[in-house]
C-alpha positions as CSV (number, residue, x, y, z in Angstrom):
1,X,-82.6,50.3,-11.8
2,X,-83.3,47.3,-9.7
3,X,-80.7,45.8,-7.5
4,X,-80.2,42.1,-8.4
5,X,-78.3,39.7,-6.2
6,X,-75.3,38.1,-7.9
7,X,-75.7,34.5,-8.9
8,X,-74.6,32.0,-6.2
9,X,-71.1,30.7,-6.6
10,X,-70.7,27.5,-8.5
11,X,-69.1,24.7,-6.6
12,X,-66.7,22.4,-8.4
13,X,-68.2,19.4,-6.6
14,X,-70.7,17.3,-8.7
15,X,-74.3,17.4,-7.6
16,X,-75.3,14.5,-5.5
17,X,-78.1,12.4,-7.0
18,X,-80.4,10.0,-5.1
19,X,-78.1,7.0,-5.9
20,X,-75.0,8.7,-4.5
21,X,-77.0,10.0,-1.5
22,X,-78.4,6.5,-0.7
23,X,-74.9,5.0,-1.0
24,X,-73.5,7.7,1.3
25,X,-76.3,7.3,3.9
26,X,-75.9,3.5,3.8
27,X,-72.2,3.8,4.4
28,X,-72.8,6.2,7.3
29,X,-75.4,3.8,8.8
30,X,-73.0,0.9,8.5
31,X,-70.2,2.8,10.2
32,X,-72.6,3.8,13.0
33,X,-73.8,0.3,13.5
34,X,-70.2,-1.0,13.6
35,X,-69.3,1.6,16.2
36,X,-72.3,0.7,18.3
37,X,-71.6,-3.0,18.1
38,X,-68.0,-2.4,19.2
39,X,-69.2,-0.2,22.1
40,X,-71.6,-2.9,23.2
41,X,-68.9,-5.6,23.1
42,X,-66.6,-3.3,25.1
43,X,-69.3,-2.6,27.7
44,X,-70.3,-6.2,28.0
45,X,-66.8,-7.2,29.3
46,X,-66.8,-7.8,33.0
47,X,-70.3,-6.7,33.6
48,X,-73.3,-8.6,34.8
49,X,-76.2,-9.2,32.4
50,X,-79.5,-7.6,32.5
51,X,-81.1,-10.7,33.9
52,X,-79.1,-10.4,37.1
53,X,-80.1,-6.8,37.5
54,X,-83.7,-7.7,36.8
55,X,-83.6,-10.4,39.4
56,X,-82.1,-8.1,42.0
57,X,-84.7,-5.5,41.2
58,X,-87.5,-8.0,41.6
59,X,-86.1,-9.2,44.9
60,X,-85.7,-5.7,46.3
61,X,-89.1,-4.7,45.0
62,X,-90.7,-7.7,46.7
63,X,-89.0,-7.0,50.0
64,X,-90.2,-3.4,49.8
65,X,-93.8,-4.5,49.2
66,X,-93.7,-6.9,52.1
67,X,-92.2,-4.3,54.4
68,X,-94.9,-1.8,53.4
69,X,-97.7,-4.3,54.0
70,X,-96.2,-5.3,57.4
71,X,-95.9,-1.6,58.3
72,X,-99.5,-0.8,57.2
73,X,-100.9,-3.8,59.1
74,X,-98.8,-3.4,62.3
75,X,-101.8,-2.3,64.4
76,X,-103.9,-5.3,63.2
77,X,-101.2,-7.9,64.2
78,X,-101.3,-7.0,67.9
């Protein structure tokens, strides 16, 4: 005789069709978006904006380039 596996257990939950799956995924996406928006608002309190950080980065970068050029050309200046 051949050994046959027993049939899988039958769940009492109804099978999810594409409409129910799409609704569930949409709800999960909305909840994730709401959570991300709330986190962004919380993080924005009391912090400087990205423009301030970009301006500081450009200023520091410019000073570093000037310092490197002065260092590289130090023998030519004398």
